[in-house]
C-alpha positions as CSV (number, residue, x, y, z in Angstrom):
1,X,-99.4,-50.9,9.9
2,X,-95.8,-51.6,9.7
3,X,-94.4,-48.3,8.6
4,X,-92.4,-46.0,10.3
5,X,-92.5,-42.2,10.2
6,X,-89.5,-40.1,10.8
7,X,-89.9,-36.1,11.8
8,X,-86.9,-34.0,10.9
9,X,-87.8,-30.4,11.7
10,X,-84.6,-28.8,11.0
11,X,-83.9,-31.0,7.7
12,X,-80.3,-30.1,6.2
13,X,-78.0,-31.1,3.4
14,X,-75.3,-32.9,5.4
15,X,-71.6,-32.3,3.6
16,X,-68.8,-34.4,4.8
17,X,-65.4,-32.8,4.1
18,X,-62.2,-35.3,4.4
19,X,-59.1,-33.0,4.7
20,X,-55.5,-33.8,5.0
21,X,-55.0,-31.5,8.1
22,X,-57.5,-28.9,9.4
23,X,-55.7,-25.8,10.6
24,X,-57.3,-22.2,11.5
25,X,-56.4,-19.4,9.2
26,X,-54.8,-21.6,6.2
27,X,-56.3,-22.3,2.9
28,X,-57.2,-26.0,3.0
29,X,-58.3,-28.5,0.2
30,X,-60.7,-31.5,0.6
31,X,-59.5,-34.7,-0.6
32,X,-63.0,-35.8,-1.2
33,X,-66.7,-34.7,0.0
34,X,-69.9,-36.2,0.2
35,X,-73.2,-34.4,0.5
36,X,-76.5,-36.4,1.7
37,X,-79.6,-35.0,2.6
38,X,-79.6,-34.7,6.7
39,X,-80.8,-33.5,9.6
40,X,-81.2,-36.6,12.9
41,X,-84.7,-37.5,11.5
42,X,-83.7,-38.0,8.0
43,X,-80.3,-39.7,9.2
44,X,-83.0,-42.0,10.6
45,X,-84.9,-42.7,7.7
46,X,-82.0,-43.5,5.7
47,X,-80.5,-46.1,8.2
48,X,-84.1,-47.9,8.3
49,X,-84.3,-48.0,4.8
50,X,-81.1,-49.8,4.3
51,X,-82.4,-52.3,7.3
52,X,-84.9,-52.9,4.8
53,X,-88.0,-51.5,6.3
54,X,-90.5,-49.0,4.8
55,X,-90.5,-45.5,5.6
56,X,-91.2,-41.9,5.2
57,X,-89.5,-39.1,5.9
58,X,-91.4,-35.6,7.0
59,X,-90.7,-32.0,8.5
60,X,-90.1,-28.9,7.1
61,X,-88.0,-27.9,3.9
62,X,-87.3,-24.5,2.3
63,X,-85.8,-23.0,-0.5
64,X,-83.3,-24.8,-3.1
65,X,-81.5,-26.8,-0.4
66,X,-84.9,-28.1,0.4
67,X,-85.6,-29.4,-3.2
68,X,-82.1,-30.5,-3.2
69,X,-83.1,-32.7,0.1
70,X,-86.5,-33.9,-1.4
71,X,-84.9,-34.6,-4.7
72,X,-82.1,-36.8,-3.3
73,X,-84.3,-38.8,-1.1
74,X,-86.3,-39.6,-3.9
75,X,-82.9,-40.8,-5.5
76,X,-82.3,-42.8,-2.7
77,X,-85.6,-44.6,-2.9
78,X,-86.9,-42.8,0.4
79,X,-90.4,-42.0,0.5
80,X,-91.0,-38.6,1.6
81,X,-94.0,-35.9,2.7
82,X,-92.5,-32.5,3.9
83,X,-94.1,-28.9,4.5
84,X,-92.2,-26.6,2.6
85,X,-91.7,-22.9,4.0
86,X,-90.0,-19.7,3.1
87,X,-86.2,-19.1,3.7
88,X,-83.7,-21.8,2.8
89,X,-83.0,-25.0,4.9
90,X,-79.6,-25.3,6.2
91,X,-76.4,-26.7,5.6
92,X,-74.3,-28.8,8.2
93,X,-70.7,-29.0,7.5
94,X,-68.4,-31.7,9.1
95,X,-64.8,-31.5,8.4
96,X,-62.7,-34.6,9.3
97,X,-59.1,-34.0,9.8
98,X,-57.4,-36.9,8.4
99,X,-54.3,-36.7,10.2
100,X,-55.8,-36.6,13.6
101,X,-59.2,-38.2,12.9
102,X,-60.8,-35.0,14.8
103,X,-64.1,-34.2,13.4
104,X,-65.5,-30.3,13.5
105,X,-69.0,-29.2,12.7
106,X,-70.6,-26.1,11.9
107,X,-74.1,-26.0,11.7
108,X,-76.7,-23.3,10.2
109,X,-79.5,-22.2,12.0
110,X,-82.3,-23.2,9.1
111,X,-85.4,-21.2,8.2
112,X,-87.8,-19.6,10.6
113,X,-91.0,-21.6,11.1
114,X,-94.2,-19.3,10.8
115,X,-97.0,-20.2,13.1
116,X,-99.4,-21.2,10.1
117,X,-96.9,-23.9,9.1
118,X,-96.7,-25.2,12.4
119,X,-100.4,-25.9,12.2
120,X,-100.2,-27.5,8.7
121,X,-97.6,-29.8,9.7
122,X,-99.7,-30.9,13.0
123,X,-102.6,-32.0,10.3
124,X,-100.1,-33.9,8.0
125,X,-98.3,-35.5,11.3
126,X,-101.9,-36.9,12.1
127,X,-102.5,-38.3,8.8
128,X,-98.8,-39.9,8.5
129,X,-99.3,-41.3,12.0
130,X,-102.5,-43.0,11.2
131,X,-100.9,-45.1,8.8
132,X,-97.8,-45.8,10.9
133,X,-96.6,-48.2,13.7
134,X,-93.7,-45.9,14.9
135,X,-93.0,-42.0,14.4
136,X,-89.8,-41.1,15.5
137,X,-88.9,-37.5,16.3
138,X,-85.2,-36.4,15.9
139,X,-82.9,-33.4,16.5
140,X,-83.2,-29.5,17.5
141,X,-86.2,-27.3,16.7
142,X,-85.6,-24.6,14.2
143,X,-86.5,-21.1,14.9
144,X,-89.8,-20.0,15.6
145,X,-91.0,-23.1,16.7
146,X,-92.2,-23.6,20.9
147,X,-90.2,-25.6,23.1
148,X,-93.2,-27.6,23.9
149,X,-93.9,-28.1,20.3
150,X,-92.5,-31.9,20.4
151,X,-94.7,-32.7,23.2
152,X,-97.9,-31.3,21.3
153,X,-96.8,-33.6,18.4
154,X,-96.5,-37.0,20.6
155,X,-99.7,-36.4,21.7
156,X,-101.2,-36.4,18.3
157,X,-99.1,-39.5,17.6
158,X,-100.7,-41.4,20.1
159,X,-104.0,-40.0,19.6
160,X,-103.5,-41.8,16.5
161,X,-102.6,-45.0,18.3
162,X,-98.7,-45.2,16.9
163,X,-95.6,-45.0,19.0
164,X,-93.5,-42.4,19.7
165,X,-89.7,-42.2,20.0
166,X,-87.9,-38.8,21.0
167,X,-84.5,-38.2,20.4
168,X,-83.6,-34.4,21.5
169,X,-82.2,-32.4,24.3
170,X,-82.4,-29.4,26.4
171,X,-86.1,-27.8,26.6
172,X,-87.6,-29.9,23.9
173,X,-86.8,-33.0,25.9
174,X,-87.8,-31.6,29.2
175,X,-91.5,-30.8,27.7
176,X,-91.2,-33.9,25.2
177,X,-90.9,-36.2,28.5
178,X,-94.1,-34.8,30.0
179,X,-96.0,-36.4,27.0
180,X,-94.6,-39.6,27.7
181,X,-93.4,-41.0,24.5
182,X,-92.3,-45.0,24.5
183,X,-88.8,-44.2,23.9
184,X,-86.1,-41.7,24.6
185,X,-82.4,-41.9,24.3
186,X,-80.6,-39.2,26.6
187,X,-76.9,-39.4,27.5
188,X,-75.7,-38.5,30.9
189,X,-75.5,-34.5,30.4
190,X,-79.2,-34.9,29.4
191,X,-80.6,-37.2,32.4
192,X,-79.0,-34.5,34.9
193,X,-80.4,-31.5,32.7
194,X,-84.3,-33.3,32.8
195,X,-83.7,-33.6,36.7
196,X,-81.8,-30.0,37.1
197,X,-78.9,-31.4,39.3
198,X,-74.9,-32.2,38.6
199,X,-73.0,-35.4,37.7
200,X,-73.8,-38.5,39.5
201,X,-72.6,-41.9,40.4
202,X,-74.1,-44.9,37.9
203,X,-76.5,-45.5,40.9
204,X,-77.8,-42.3,41.1
205,X,-78.3,-42.2,37.5
206,X,-79.9,-45.3,37.3
207,X,-82.4,-44.0,39.9
208,X,-83.1,-41.2,37.7
209,X,-83.7,-43.8,34.7
210,X,-86.4,-45.6,36.9
211,X,-87.7,-42.3,37.6
212,X,-88.3,-41.6,34.2
213,X,-89.9,-45.4,33.5
214,X,-92.3,-44.7,36.4
215,X,-93.5,-41.7,34.5
216,X,-94.7,-44.3,31.9
217,X,-91.8,-44.1,29.5
218,X,-91.5,-47.7,28.5
219,X,-88.0,-48.0,27.1
220,X,-85.0,-45.5,28.3
221,X,-81.4,-46.0,26.7
222,X,-78.7,-43.9,28.1
223,X,-75.4,-43.8,26.2
224,X,-72.2,-44.4,28.1
225,X,-69.8,-43.6,25.1
226,X,-67.2,-46.4,25.0
227,X,-68.4,-48.1,27.9
228,X,-71.5,-48.9,25.8
229,X,-75.1,-48.2,27.3
230,X,-77.7,-48.9,29.5
231,X,-81.3,-49.4,28.8
232,X,-84.6,-49.8,31.0
233,X,-87.5,-51.9,29.6
234,X,-90.3,-52.6,31.5
235,X,-88.3,-52.4,34.6
236,X,-85.4,-54.6,33.6
237,X,-81.8,-53.0,33.3
238,X,-79.8,-54.1,30.2
239,X,-76.1,-53.3,29.8
240,X,-74.8,-53.6,26.4
241,X,-71.2,-53.4,25.1
242,X,-70.4,-52.2,21.5
243,X,-67.8,-54.1,19.2
244,X,-64.6,-52.7,19.2
245,X,-63.5,-50.7,15.9
246,X,-61.6,-48.0,14.3
247,X,-64.3,-45.4,14.0
248,X,-63.9,-43.6,10.5
249,X,-67.3,-41.2,11.1
250,X,-69.0,-40.8,14.3
251,X,-71.5,-38.4,13.2
252,X,-74.9,-40.0,13.1
253,X,-74.4,-43.2,15.3
254,X,-77.1,-42.1,17.6
255,X,-79.6,-41.8,14.7
256,X,-78.4,-44.9,13.4
257,X,-78.9,-46.5,16.9
258,X,-82.7,-45.3,17.0
259,X,-83.3,-46.7,13.4
260,X,-81.9,-50.1,14.6
261,X,-84.4,-49.8,17.7
262,X,-87.5,-48.7,15.5
263,X,-86.9,-51.7,13.1
264,X,-86.4,-54.1,15.7
265,X,-89.6,-52.8,17.7
266,X,-91.3,-53.0,14.4
267,X,-90.6,-56.6,13.6
268,X,-91.7,-57.2,17.0
269,X,-87.9,-58.5,17.9
270,X,-87.3,-59.7,21.9
271,X,-85.6,-56.6,23.7
272,X,-82.2,-58.0,23.9
273,X,-82.3,-58.4,19.8
274,X,-83.7,-55.1,19.4
275,X,-80.8,-53.6,21.6
276,X,-78.4,-55.9,19.7
277,X,-79.7,-54.4,16.3
278,X,-79.5,-51.0,17.6
279,X,-75.8,-51.1,18.8
280,X,-74.7,-52.9,15.9
281,X,-76.6,-50.0,13.5
282,X,-74.6,-47.3,15.4
283,X,-71.3,-49.3,15.2
284,X,-71.8,-49.8,11.3
285,X,-72.8,-45.9,10.8
286,X,-69.2,-45.5,12.3
287,X,-67.9,-47.4,9.7
288,X,-69.0,-45.5,7.0
289,X,-67.6,-42.2,5.5
290,X,-71.2,-40.8,5.2
291,X,-73.3,-39.6,8.0
292,X,-76.3,-41.6,8.6
293,X,-75.2,-44.8,6.5
294,X,-75.1,-48.4,7.3
295,X,-73.9,-51.5,5.2
296,X,-76.2,-54.1,5.6
297,X,-73.3,-56.8,5.8
298,X,-71.4,-54.8,8.6
299,X,-74.8,-54.7,10.5
300,X,-75.0,-58.6,10.3
301,X,-71.5,-58.9,11.4
302,X,-71.4,-56.6,14.2
303,X,-74.8,-58.2,15.6
304,X,-72.9,-61.2,16.7
305,X,-69.9,-59.1,18.2
306,X,-72.9,-57.2,20.6
307,X,-73.0,-58.3,24.0
308,X,-76.3,-57.4,26.3
309,X,-76.5,-58.5,30.1
310,X,-79.7,-58.2,32.2
311,X,-78.8,-57.2,35.7
């Protein structure tokens, strides 16, 4: 029961363009291009596999783009079991201006998911969750999917005795936390949105994290950008600092963090080591030219440079 399943309800082809300079209204030729199966949960799956843990990717795919996603996952050695729907899976474009390092993203909406496919997916998820220790839900909901759908899926996962991770935002997160997943990874804006208020001091932020934990969520990690992250686990606060690096591409770093956390939990590491692996994985992703990719040697090296302090 060590398998991890990742859920990407709006899978994509992630295309990363490196451009000498990006100017609006001008013809621009890319110096290089990478195309990978993507969407946040697919990124999580790829990093889990790169960290050496068995994983299955699931969700919805559509059309020729969906065929490309599943074919490429197979070529990358990542097990997959998606529900196919009508329409076309989306393209997500990330254009990196090499003169400034600035990243500009364009994200297509993806297919509309019909009600019967939502029911089919619930059945598939129950089956996969029954073989899994952890199920990671990541990313936005496609068109046609109700805001409470993640909450319904989390309940199914828990019924099967598996652990649910949730990394989303907005209404899906508001509904999802009520289903009490094991782990969530909001940023500061998302925490404020959950409590329907404005930015606060760090002390007030911590009070909100404690309220989330008191609701039954065992592990809450809050990203503070360059300042690192704050995590509450079983009532104990941990402050982590990431190694200083020259980032190449920051898209997918949060997904790599989730992957590291899932692998750490599946391996039953102590919480400090789980957090260290998560931070090292997220940092290693930033050193890669492709989204949702880590080099295992980078992860091993960076683990020694992460600091975790109890407070």
